[in-house]
N, C-alpha and C positions, 0 to 999 in steps of 0.2 A: 655559449659556444663561440669560439673565435673563428672568424671568417678571414681568409686571405685571398686576394686577387693576384694570380700569377701573371702580372702584366704591368707595364709602365704606360700603356696606352691611355691617353687622356680621354678618349671617347668611351672606353670601357669603364674607366673610373667614374666618369660623369654619369653613365647609365646606372651604376650601383648607388652612387651618391644621390641621384635624383629619385631613386626608389626608396631612399631613407635607410639604406643599410649602413651598418657600422662595420668597417673592415680595415685591414692593413693591406699593403700591397708590396710586392717585390717582383722585379722582372726575373723571368727564368733565364738561365744561362745554358741555352741549347743552341746547336747549329741547325737551324731550320732547313737550310739548303742541303746540308749533308743528309738529314733525315729524309727529305723529299727524294734525293738522289737514290737512296737505298730502297725507296718504295716506288720506283719509277713505273712498275707494272701494277700499281695499286690505283684504284679509282680516286679522282680528286676529292670526292666526298669522304672516303676512308682516310685519305691523307690529312684532311682537316681534323678528323677525330684523333689520329695518331699524334699530331702536333699538339692538340689541346691536352691530351693525356700526358705527353712528355713534359709540357710546361708545368702542369700541376704537380706531377711527380717530382720534378726537379726542385720546385719551391717547397714541397712537403718535407724535404730533408731538413729545412730550417724551422719548420712549424709542424712538428710531428703530430700534435694532438688537435690541430686546427683542421677545419674543412677548407681545403685549398681549391679555388676555382681557376681552371685553366680554359682558355678559349683560343680558337684560331679560325681563320677563314681562308678558303681557297676560291679562286675565280676560275671558272672553266667554260670552255666552249667546245663541246664534244670531249675528246680526250686531251685537248690542249689546256695546259695550266698556265695562267699568266702570273707575272711578278711585277713589282713596281718598276716602271721604266727608269733607266739611268740616263737617258738623253731625250732631247726633243724628238729626234728621228724615231726612236723606239716608241715613244708615247704616240706619235703620229701613226706609225704602223699598227700599233695595238688598237687604236680607235678606229682606224679604217677597216681593220679585220672584223670589228663588231658590227659594221654597217649592215642594217636590214637583217640582222640575225639576233637570236635569243641566246644569251649566256646565263650562267648560273653562278650565284654566290652560295657557297657551301659553308655554313657557320656551325662550328662544333663547340660544345662546352662539356667539360668534365669536372667532377668533384672527386678529390682524392683526400683520404685520411690515412696517416701513417704509411704513405707510399702506395696504398691500395686504392684502385679506382672503385668508388662506391656508386657512381652514377655517371652516365654520359648520354648525350643527345646531339643529333645533327638536324639542323633546319635548313631550308633552301629558300632562296628567292630567285625568281627568273626575271631578267630584264631584257626587253626587246629594244634594240637601238633602231631609230628611224633610219631611212636612207641618208647616209652622210656623204656629202661631196668632199673631195680633197680640199677645196677652197674653204668650205665651212670649217673643217677640222683645223686648218691652218689659222683661221681667224679665232677660233675657240682657244687654241693653244696660245695665241698672242695675248688674249684677254686673261687667261688663268695663270699664265707664267709658270713659276715653280710649283704651284699647287698640283700640277699634272703629275709630279713625281711623288706626291705624298699618299697616293692611294693606288691600289693595284690596277684598277681600270683606267686611271688617269682622269677620273671624274669624282666630284662630290655632289650627291643628289641634293644636298641642302644649299647648293650654290648653282652656278651656271650649268653644271653637269646635267641638271634636270632637262635641259633643252635637247639632249642627245637621244632621248627615249620617247617611244610611242606607247609602251605598255610596261607595267611593273606588277608582278605578282609576288607577294610575300610581305612580311611585316617589317616595319622600320628597324626594329631591334636586330633582326636577322641580317638586314642590309648593313647595319653598322658592325656586325660581327659577333654579337652576343645575344643569343635567343633568350630574352629575359623572362617571358611568361613561363616556359617549362622550367627554367632555373629557379624562379621564385616558388613555383609549386613544389619542387623537390626540396628546397630549403625549408619550406613549411613542413613537409612530410618528415624531414630529418629532425625537426624541432629546433632548427638553427635560427628561425625567425618566427615572429608571432603569427599564428594561423587562425 
């Protein structure tokens, strides 16, 4: 059975490759911000699921008989949803807003075949930032440079971003945006991979 990843994310590709899966990939052609705007009264967790489904359904048009895997992640603090910062000032404001608070990464994955969702799942990770001073945030941004613009929170846990946190609850795969263990279990159940 053909597997397709509806993403061009190198991290998501790496996760599937490292798990030994054989798959094709194609980026979905959807307007994520427009979808989010139309769902502005929907919870951040539900928005992640809506985006994951939309990506998989879009790519399923090109691979109708394949199992298409779509995933997305939202970052939220209460009802506030964060996006990748477009400037250093925005990255700084975002990081300071996380100080001494717990935010959530909502990671959704969906499998679509012939345009129909056959399975979906949302996993969560909760990250508690330590008390961050403005001076520390400025020095952190000096060190990481443009990497602060490559992730929604302005941090990479595999790098210096780990210094921002006092506690993390959730698995590595969820933090990277693709809940691998439930996905692999479902692919085994569907007969798409060796079980």
